[in-house]
N, C-alpha and C positions, 0 to 999 in steps of 0.2 A: 768496640766489636765484642769484647769479652762479656760486657754487661748485657748486650743484646742476646748473646748465646745463653747467658744465665737466665734471663727472662723467659726465653723459649723453653729451656729445660725445666724451670720451676713452675711455670704457669701454663704454657700452651701444650707442651708435650703430655702432661697428665690428662688434659682435655682430649687430645688426639687418641691417647691410649684407650680411654673409656669409650670414645666414639668407635674405635676399631673393635673393641670387645662387643659392642652393640651390633656392629655389622656382622661379625663372625657368628654371634648367637642367632641373629635373624636368618642368616644363610643356612644354618644348621637345623634350626627348629621351626622356622616359619611361624613365629608368634602372631596372633591376632593383635594388632597394635591399638585399635580403638579402645578396648578396655584398659590397657596400660596407660594410654594417653588420658583417659578419664580419671584414672587413679592419680596421676600426676597433677592434673588440672584441678580436681575437686578435693584432693586430700593433702598431698605433699607440698604443693606450691602455696596454698593458703596458709599452711602452718609455717613455712619459711618466711613468707611475707609478714605474717603476724609477729613472729618472734623477733625478727630483725628490727622492725619498727618499734615494738614494745620495749626492747632492751636498749635501743639507741639513745644516745644523748643528743637530741635534736635541738638545734637553735632555730626556733620557729620564725625568728626574724629573717633567716636566710631563705625561708620557703617562698617569699615574694620574689626574691632574686632568682631562685630556681624556676619558679613558674614563668617568669619573664623569659629566661633562657629557653625553656622548652617551647614556648609559643613561637619565639623567633626561629629556633632551629627547625621545628616541625614545618613552619610556614616556608622557610627557605628550601627545605628538601622537597616539599610538594612542588614548589616553583621549578626546582632543578629537574624533577621527574617530568613535569609538563613540558619544559623547554626541550629536553632530550627527545621526548616522544614526538614533539612537533618537528624538531630538526631532522629526525630520521624518517618523518612521514609515516609513522606507524598508525595502524587502525585496529579497531576491535580488541581481541584478546592480547595481541602483541603489545598494544598501547597500555592496556591494563597491567600486563606483566611487568613492564618497565617502570611504570609509575609506582606500583605497589612495592616492587623490589627495592627501589631507591628510598622510599619513605618509611617502610616498616622493617624494624630490626628484631633480631632474635634475642631479646633481652631476658627471656626466661630460661629455656633449655641450655643456652650457650652463655648469655651475658651474666646471669646471676652466679653460676659456678666460677666463672673467671673472676668476678668481683670478690667472691669469698676467698679465692686464693691470693689475689693482689692485696686486699685490705683485711687480711686475717687479723692483723694487730690493730686495726682502726675500723670499728663497726660503722662509723659515720659514712665511710665510702660505700659500704654495702647498702646502707639506708637510702643514700642518694640513688643507687641503682634500682632499689625497690620502687621508688617513686617513678623513675623512668620506665620501669617494667609496667607499672599500672597504667601510665599514660599511653604507652605503646599498645597495650591491650585495648584500651578505649579507642585508640586511633584505628586499630585493625578492624574493630566491629562497627566503625562509623565510616571513615574515609575509605578503608580497604573494601568493605562490603559495598559501599556506594559505587566504587569503580567497577566492581564485578557485576553488580545487579542494580544499577541506578534506576532502571525502569520497573524493577520487580519488588523493591523494598521501600516501604513508606517510612516516615520518621518514627511512627509508633512501633513498627516492626524492628527498626534499628535499636530503639530504646529497650525493647524487650530482650534483644540479643545482649545488650549491656548488662541488664539485670540478672542474666544467667551467669555472669562471671563471679565466682566465689571470692576472688582476690579483692574485689571492691569491699565486701563485707569484712574480710579479714583486716584490710587496711583501716577501715573506719573503726573497727573494734579496738585495734592496737592504739590508734591515736586517742580515742576516748579514754581507754584505761590508763594510758600514760599521762594524759592531761589531768585526770583526777587522782593519779598516783595510787592505783589499786594494785596490791600484790596478789598474784595468782596463787591459789593453793597448790600444793605439790601434786595432787591427783589430777590437776589440769596441766600444770607446767611440764611435768615429766613426759607425758605422751606427746605434747606439742613439740618439745625439744627433740624427742626421738624421731618424729615425723620430719621435722625441719632438717635434722641431721642426715636423713636419707634422701633428701630432695636432689642434691647436686648430682650424686652418682646415678640415680634412677633417671633423671632428666637427660643426662648425657648418653646413657645407654639407649634410651628411647629415641633420641635424635639419631644415633648411629643405626638403630634398627630401621628408622624411616629412610635414611640415606641408602641403606642396603637395597631398598625396593625401587630406587630410581634407576631407570635405564639410560645409559649414556648414548645419545644419538648424534646426529650431525650438529656441529657447533653453530648456534644461531647468533646473529649479530646482537640481538637483545641481551644475550648473556654477557657479552663483553662490556656493553654500555651500562648495564645494570651493576656489574661488578665495579666499574669505574665510579659510578655515581655513589654506590653504597660504601665502598671500602676506601676510596680516595677523596672524592669530593666531600663526602659526609664529614670526615674528620677535619678537613680543611675549613669547612664552613663552621663547624663547632669551635675550632680554635679561634677563628676570627671573632665569633660572638663572645667567647669567654674573655678575650682580651678587651673587647669593646665594653663589656659590663664590669670589668675589673674583678672577676671572680678569681679567687686564689686558693692555694692549699689543697687539701684532700677533696674538697668539693669540685675544684677545677680538674683535678686528676680523674675523678670518677666520671664526670660529664664527658671529658675528652675521650676516655677509654670507651665509654658507652656508645659514643658516636661511631666507633669503628666496627661494631659487631655486625655479623653477616645478615643477610636477608632473613626475615622471619619465616620459620617453617609453616606458620599459619597461612601464608600466601599460597603455598602449594596445597594445603589442606582445603582451604576455601575454594580454590580454583577447581579441585577435583569434585568437591561437593556440588558446585554449580556448573561444572563442565565448561569452563572457560580456559582454553589452552592449558589443560592440566600438565601435559608432558613438558611444555616450555617452562611453566612455573616451577616444576619439580627440578629441572636441570639448573635453573637460576639459583635455587636454594643450594643444590649440591656444589656447584662451582664457587658460589659465594662463601660457603662454609669452608671448603678446602683452601681457597686463596686467603681467607682471613687468618689462617695460621701464620702467614707471613706479615700481613698488614697490622694485625692486632699486636703482634710481638713488637713491631716498630713503634706503634702508638703508645704502648705501655712504657717502653724505654723513653720515648720523647716526653711523656707526661711526667716521669720522674725527674727528668733533666730541667724541664721548664717550670714545674711547680713544686 
């Protein structure tokens, strides 16, 4: 119990404090969030992705095992979302909200800062989370968009959405430069390091600002089932796959912790953009983020005990 309290104080409480600061700032100043979100997506996040992969000591032989895990985990969570939606008899936007909330995780604004705190002494753990982040973004703009606009988005349009993600190019550049062992000159490395260093705080402040705009209304059954699927079933499925594949050490810890992150804020953003039950999607994100302070604490503790 003492160790769980320590995990909460050292990892989760700093996250909650920054989220709270974001909420307070948004309530007081009512910032326009889209420019700030663009700043994070197109500047700070690519820098953090690039630097963590570029500086990581990656065992490329493990990438195959990691890819297999991600395929199995993502497929399993899609199946879980589909089964829950069918079991509840959901239709339309409610069905979409449940399926996307179970499958899509907040690996960016929430997950990466958590990983930086947990694996501050072991960058490999952060590098694994970076890969999960990239895959989750790809999933959001393919599977997530398909659920929202299956009749309005062609394959070509979905591909164009993917090509707009700067983290794809940051990831590719980092892998290439690391593979050919190129050392960055200081006039490039210094600003990249400074941008990467500011990512975690700005991302959490932005998430808090976004949560501040969500109105709490009547509690919908989709919220409860999505929280169960994302925060409880997700880690359970991940743990089973990790044991099945024999993944160990920091890689196993990072994957297990990543499986417990709350529903992606992008589900609410996209739902608002395409007008598909935006209020329900927003409340799912809010409740998932709040409840994750408990579940993620427990998963972090459990990962340190098991691996």
